[in-house]
C-alpha positions as CSV (number, residue, x, y, z in Angstrom):
1,X,-1.4,-10.6,-19.4
2,X,0.4,-7.3,-19.9
3,X,4.0,-7.6,-21.3
4,X,7.1,-7.1,-19.4
5,X,8.7,-3.7,-20.2
6,X,11.4,-3.9,-22.8
7,X,14.0,-1.3,-24.0
8,X,11.6,1.2,-25.9
9,X,8.6,0.6,-24.2
10,X,6.8,3.6,-22.6
11,X,7.4,5.6,-25.2
12,X,11.4,6.2,-25.1
13,X,12.0,6.8,-28.9
14,X,15.8,6.4,-28.2
15,X,15.1,3.0,-27.3
16,X,17.0,3.0,-24.0
17,X,15.2,2.7,-20.4
18,X,12.6,5.4,-20.0
19,X,13.7,8.3,-17.8
20,X,11.2,8.6,-14.7
21,X,10.3,12.0,-13.2
22,X,11.2,13.3,-9.9
23,X,7.9,12.9,-8.7
24,X,7.8,9.4,-9.6
25,X,11.5,9.0,-8.5
26,X,10.5,10.1,-4.8
27,X,7.3,8.5,-5.0
28,X,9.2,5.2,-5.6
29,X,12.3,5.9,-3.7
30,X,11.8,2.8,-1.0
31,X,10.7,0.4,-3.8
32,X,14.5,-1.2,-4.3
33,X,14.6,-0.9,-0.2
34,X,11.5,-2.9,0.5
35,X,10.5,0.4,2.5
36,X,6.7,1.1,1.8
37,X,6.5,4.7,0.2
38,X,3.9,5.7,2.6
39,X,6.3,5.3,5.4
40,X,9.1,7.5,3.7
41,X,6.7,10.0,3.1
42,X,5.3,10.1,6.8
43,X,8.8,10.2,7.8
44,X,9.5,13.3,5.6
45,X,6.5,14.8,7.3
46,X,7.7,14.3,10.6
47,X,11.1,16.0,9.6
48,X,9.3,19.1,8.1
49,X,7.3,19.3,11.2
50,X,10.4,19.4,13.4
51,X,12.1,21.7,10.9
52,X,9.4,24.4,10.8
53,X,9.2,24.2,14.7
54,X,13.0,23.9,15.1
55,X,14.0,27.4,13.5
56,X,10.9,29.0,15.5
57,X,12.9,27.7,18.4
58,X,16.4,29.0,17.4
59,X,15.2,32.7,16.8
60,X,13.7,32.3,19.9
61,X,9.9,33.2,18.3
62,X,8.8,30.1,20.0
63,X,9.6,28.3,23.3
64,X,11.3,25.3,22.7
65,X,9.4,21.9,22.5
66,X,5.9,23.7,21.3
67,X,4.9,23.1,17.9
68,X,4.4,26.2,15.9
69,X,0.9,26.0,14.6
70,X,1.4,26.6,11.0
71,X,2.7,23.4,10.7
72,X,-0.7,22.1,9.7
73,X,0.1,23.5,6.2
74,X,2.7,20.7,5.9
75,X,-0.3,18.3,5.3
76,X,-0.5,19.8,1.8
77,X,2.5,18.7,0.4
78,X,2.7,15.7,1.9
79,X,-1.3,14.2,1.4
80,X,-0.3,15.3,-2.5
81,X,2.6,12.8,-2.4
82,X,0.4,9.9,-0.5
83,X,-2.2,10.9,-3.3
84,X,0.0,10.4,-5.9
85,X,1.3,7.0,-4.6
86,X,-2.4,6.0,-4.1
87,X,-3.5,7.2,-8.1
88,X,-0.9,5.6,-9.3
89,X,-1.2,2.2,-7.5
90,X,-5.2,2.5,-8.4
91,X,-4.4,3.5,-11.8
92,X,-2.4,0.2,-12.3
93,X,-5.2,-1.9,-10.2
94,X,-8.1,-0.7,-12.6
95,X,-5.9,-1.0,-15.9
96,X,-5.2,-4.8,-15.3
97,X,-9.2,-5.0,-14.9
98,X,-9.8,-3.0,-17.8
99,X,-7.4,-4.7,-20.1
100,X,-9.9,-7.7,-21.1
101,X,-11.8,-4.8,-22.9
102,X,-8.8,-3.7,-25.2
103,X,-8.2,-5.3,-28.6
104,X,-4.6,-4.2,-29.1
105,X,-1.1,-5.6,-28.7
106,X,0.7,-6.1,-25.2
107,X,3.4,-3.6,-26.2
108,X,0.8,-1.1,-26.5
109,X,-1.5,-1.9,-23.6
110,X,2.5,-1.6,-21.2
111,X,2.6,1.7,-22.9
112,X,-1.1,3.0,-21.9
113,X,-0.6,1.3,-18.3
114,X,2.8,3.1,-17.8
115,X,1.2,6.2,-19.0
116,X,-1.1,6.1,-16.7
117,X,0.9,5.4,-13.5
118,X,3.9,7.7,-14.4
119,X,4.1,11.2,-15.1
120,X,6.7,12.6,-17.7
121,X,9.8,14.1,-16.7
122,X,8.9,17.1,-18.7
123,X,5.5,17.8,-17.4
124,X,6.8,17.3,-14.0
125,X,9.4,19.6,-14.8
126,X,7.2,22.2,-16.0
127,X,4.6,21.7,-13.5
128,X,7.1,22.2,-10.5
129,X,8.4,25.3,-12.0
130,X,4.7,26.7,-12.3
131,X,3.9,25.4,-9.0
132,X,6.7,26.9,-7.4
133,X,6.2,30.4,-9.0
134,X,2.9,30.6,-8.0
135,X,3.4,29.9,-4.5
136,X,6.3,32.4,-4.4
137,X,4.2,35.0,-6.0
138,X,1.0,33.8,-2.9
139,X,3.7,34.0,-0.4
140,X,5.0,37.5,-1.2
141,X,1.7,38.7,-1.5
142,X,0.5,37.8,1.8
143,X,1.4,39.9,4.8
144,X,0.6,37.2,7.6
145,X,2.8,35.0,5.7
146,X,5.8,37.7,5.0
147,X,6.2,38.2,8.8
148,X,5.9,34.3,9.6
149,X,9.0,33.7,7.0
150,X,11.3,37.0,7.8
151,X,12.0,36.7,11.4
152,X,15.4,35.2,10.2
153,X,17.1,33.8,7.3
154,X,16.7,29.9,8.6
155,X,13.0,30.9,9.1
156,X,12.6,32.3,5.7
157,X,14.5,29.2,3.7
158,X,12.7,26.6,6.1
159,X,8.9,27.8,6.5
160,X,9.0,29.4,2.9
161,X,10.0,26.6,1.2
162,X,8.4,23.9,3.1
163,X,5.2,25.6,3.8
164,X,4.8,27.3,0.5
165,X,7.1,26.5,-2.4
166,X,7.5,23.0,-2.2
167,X,3.3,22.7,-1.5
168,X,3.1,24.3,-4.5
169,X,5.2,22.2,-6.8
170,X,3.7,18.8,-5.3
171,X,0.1,20.2,-5.6
172,X,0.4,21.4,-9.3
173,X,2.3,18.3,-10.2
174,X,-0.7,16.0,-8.5
175,X,-3.2,18.0,-10.2
176,X,-1.8,17.9,-13.8
177,X,-1.1,14.2,-13.2
178,X,-5.1,13.7,-12.2
179,X,-6.1,15.9,-15.0
180,X,-3.6,13.7,-17.6
181,X,-5.2,10.2,-16.1
182,X,-8.5,11.4,-16.7
183,X,-8.3,12.1,-20.3
184,X,-6.4,8.8,-20.4
185,X,-9.4,7.0,-19.0
186,X,-11.7,8.6,-21.8
187,X,-9.4,8.2,-24.3
188,X,-9.1,4.2,-23.2
189,X,-13.2,4.0,-22.6
190,X,-13.3,5.0,-26.4
191,X,-10.7,2.3,-27.5
192,X,-12.6,-0.3,-25.8
193,X,-13.8,-3.2,-28.1
194,X,-15.3,-5.7,-25.7
195,X,-17.7,-4.4,-23.4
196,X,-20.7,-6.3,-22.3
197,X,-23.9,-5.7,-20.1
198,X,-23.4,-9.0,-17.8
199,X,-19.6,-8.7,-17.3
200,X,-19.0,-5.3,-15.6
201,X,-15.6,-5.7,-14.2
202,X,-14.0,-3.9,-17.5
203,X,-16.8,-1.6,-17.4
204,X,-16.5,-0.4,-14.1
205,X,-12.8,-0.7,-13.8
206,X,-11.8,2.9,-14.0
207,X,-14.6,4.5,-12.0
208,X,-12.2,3.6,-8.8
209,X,-9.5,6.0,-10.3
210,X,-11.7,8.5,-11.0
211,X,-13.3,8.4,-7.6
212,X,-9.8,8.4,-5.9
213,X,-9.2,11.2,-8.7
214,X,-12.1,13.5,-7.3
215,X,-11.9,12.2,-3.7
216,X,-8.3,14.0,-3.2
217,X,-9.4,17.4,-4.1
218,X,-12.5,17.1,-1.5
219,X,-10.3,16.0,1.1
220,X,-7.8,18.7,0.7
221,X,-10.9,21.1,0.9
222,X,-12.0,19.4,3.9
223,X,-8.8,19.7,5.5
224,X,-8.7,23.6,4.8
225,X,-12.1,24.2,6.2
226,X,-11.2,22.4,9.3
227,X,-7.9,23.9,9.9
228,X,-8.6,27.2,8.6
229,X,-11.4,29.2,9.3
230,X,-11.0,31.9,6.8
231,X,-11.4,29.2,3.6
232,X,-15.4,29.8,3.9
233,X,-15.1,33.4,4.7
234,X,-11.9,34.6,2.6
235,X,-13.7,35.7,-1.1
236,X,-10.5,33.8,-2.9
237,X,-10.3,30.7,-0.8
238,X,-14.1,30.3,-0.8
239,X,-14.3,30.5,-4.5
240,X,-11.2,27.8,-4.9
241,X,-12.8,25.6,-2.6
242,X,-16.4,25.8,-4.2
243,X,-14.5,25.2,-7.7
244,X,-12.2,22.4,-6.1
245,X,-15.6,20.8,-5.0
246,X,-17.0,21.2,-8.4
247,X,-14.0,19.9,-10.3
248,X,-14.0,16.9,-7.7
249,X,-17.5,16.0,-9.4
250,X,-16.5,16.7,-12.6
251,X,-13.3,14.4,-12.3
252,X,-15.6,11.2,-11.1
253,X,-18.5,11.9,-13.7
254,X,-17.0,13.1,-16.9
255,X,-14.3,10.5,-17.8
256,X,-16.8,7.9,-17.4
257,X,-19.4,9.2,-19.3
258,X,-18.4,7.6,-22.8
259,X,-18.8,4.0,-20.9
260,X,-22.4,4.8,-19.8
261,X,-23.0,5.6,-23.8
262,X,-21.1,2.3,-24.7
263,X,-23.4,0.2,-21.6
264,X,-26.5,1.7,-22.8
265,X,-26.3,0.9,-26.3
266,X,-24.9,-2.6,-25.5
267,X,-28.5,-2.8,-23.3
268,X,-31.0,-1.3,-26.3
269,X,-29.3,-3.6,-28.5
270,X,-29.6,-6.6,-26.4
271,X,-33.3,-5.9,-25.4
272,X,-34.1,-5.4,-29.3
273,X,-33.0,-8.8,-30.1
274,X,-34.6,-10.5,-27.1
275,X,-37.8,-8.6,-28.5
276,X,-37.3,-10.1,-32.1
277,X,-37.0,-13.6,-30.2
278,X,-39.9,-13.0,-28.5
279,X,-41.7,-11.7,-31.5
280,X,-40.6,-15.0,-33.4
281,X,-41.5,-17.6,-30.7
282,X,-45.0,-15.8,-30.1
283,X,-45.5,-16.3,-34.3
284,X,-44.8,-20.3,-33.9
285,X,-47.4,-20.3,-30.7
286,X,-49.9,-18.8,-33.1
287,X,-49.3,-21.1,-36.1
288,X,-49.5,-23.7,-34.0
289,X,-52.9,-22.8,-32.0
290,X,-54.4,-22.1,-35.4
291,X,-53.1,-25.3,-36.8
292,X,-54.1,-27.2,-33.9
293,X,-51.0,-28.8,-33.0
294,X,-51.3,-28.0,-28.9
295,X,-48.9,-31.1,-28.1
296,X,-46.5,-28.1,-28.8
297,X,-48.0,-25.7,-27.5
298,X,-46.5,-26.5,-23.9
299,X,-42.9,-26.2,-25.5
300,X,-43.0,-23.0,-27.0
301,X,-44.9,-21.7,-23.9
302,X,-41.9,-22.3,-21.9
303,X,-39.5,-21.0,-24.4
304,X,-41.4,-17.7,-23.9
305,X,-41.4,-17.9,-20.2
306,X,-37.4,-18.4,-20.6
307,X,-37.4,-15.5,-23.0
308,X,-39.6,-13.3,-20.9
309,X,-37.5,-14.0,-17.7
310,X,-34.0,-13.0,-20.1
311,X,-35.9,-9.6,-21.2
312,X,-36.4,-8.9,-17.6
313,X,-32.7,-9.5,-16.9
314,X,-31.8,-7.5,-19.5
315,X,-34.0,-4.6,-18.1
316,X,-32.9,-4.6,-14.7
317,X,-29.0,-4.6,-15.7
318,X,-27.3,-1.3,-14.4
319,X,-25.8,0.7,-17.1
320,X,-23.9,2.8,-14.4
321,X,-19.9,2.7,-15.0
322,X,-19.3,2.4,-11.3
323,X,-20.2,-0.3,-8.5
324,X,-22.3,0.8,-5.1
325,X,-19.4,0.7,-3.3
326,X,-17.2,3.2,-5.3
327,X,-20.4,6.0,-5.7
328,X,-20.9,5.8,-1.9
329,X,-17.5,6.1,-0.9
330,X,-17.5,9.5,-3.1
331,X,-20.8,10.3,-2.1
332,X,-19.1,10.2,1.5
333,X,-15.8,12.3,0.5
334,X,-18.4,14.8,-1.4
335,X,-20.6,15.4,1.9
336,X,-17.4,15.7,4.0
337,X,-16.8,19.3,3.7
338,X,-20.4,20.3,4.0
339,X,-20.6,18.3,7.3
340,X,-17.5,20.0,8.4
341,X,-18.7,23.4,7.4
342,X,-22.0,22.6,9.5
343,X,-20.2,21.2,12.6
344,X,-17.8,24.1,12.6
345,X,-19.8,27.4,11.8
346,X,-23.9,26.7,12.4
347,X,-23.0,24.2,15.5
348,X,-20.3,26.1,16.5
349,X,-21.8,29.3,16.9
350,X,-25.2,27.9,18.2
351,X,-23.4,25.9,21.2
352,X,-20.3,28.2,21.2
353,X,-17.4,26.2,20.6
């Protein structure tokens, strides 16, 4: 069992209660009120859409009641917060499944679990500043975007903030968190002391987390292709889409590499010990036959049959560090951008829609 948090746990050198980052505070803000975080974020998304459209109504560039078409871009920031919360839920469940494989004290285990499911205030702060700066630079370099946000002061503040700066702050914080989680998964796999071929739950535990981390990038790419045709025609965005797809595959596969190596080594060890037992049983059989002790031959024969079955069970045991359902889900997410591209570009041109 994981120990309950005590003062000083979670890496707080001062021994006091650990400080939370702004993104953890935002995602977890509904916990004390018993309101699911996804409900709060959904409400925030509706507020974003209404706010962005309202400023266009106010400055007269959009009729009242119409939704501003660029509100589709608010998805990125909201999706980032939803993904952050889901990643942390998955990280906690995955660590609890992996815990039996670790030969460490409960307080140390608690710290690892906490680091997997939170972002430090310093990392979140730096990520936010860099994300805001990058988003602001992208906004100022895009003439179309500048035209959208300069029709009024309110439009500049609301659209510029919600569609660009806020999205960049959340997106970069999410990316830093994913990279940090994957690094910790690799570290925890190396610390594993109890990995067995026939108890795969701990070995497969973190595949769910790495699949979600890679899947988040793929979902964002698929959404971009679906809502912005320039994703595949603009060289910059096309490069980003390809890079995100490659990084998603790496995020799923690379952190699990160490566990696959461990499982393969365990399989070789089991097969080697099984072969030694077969060799010993076979030598006993030969000795009995040579000594004309035929009454005991049947017993040794059944031993060899049992050893043969055991060897077959070892040979057919999987050394992949994931369950079939996890791999199937990630593959589906991987194919989604390709399917959307095919539907929108190939079939769209062929049938004229």
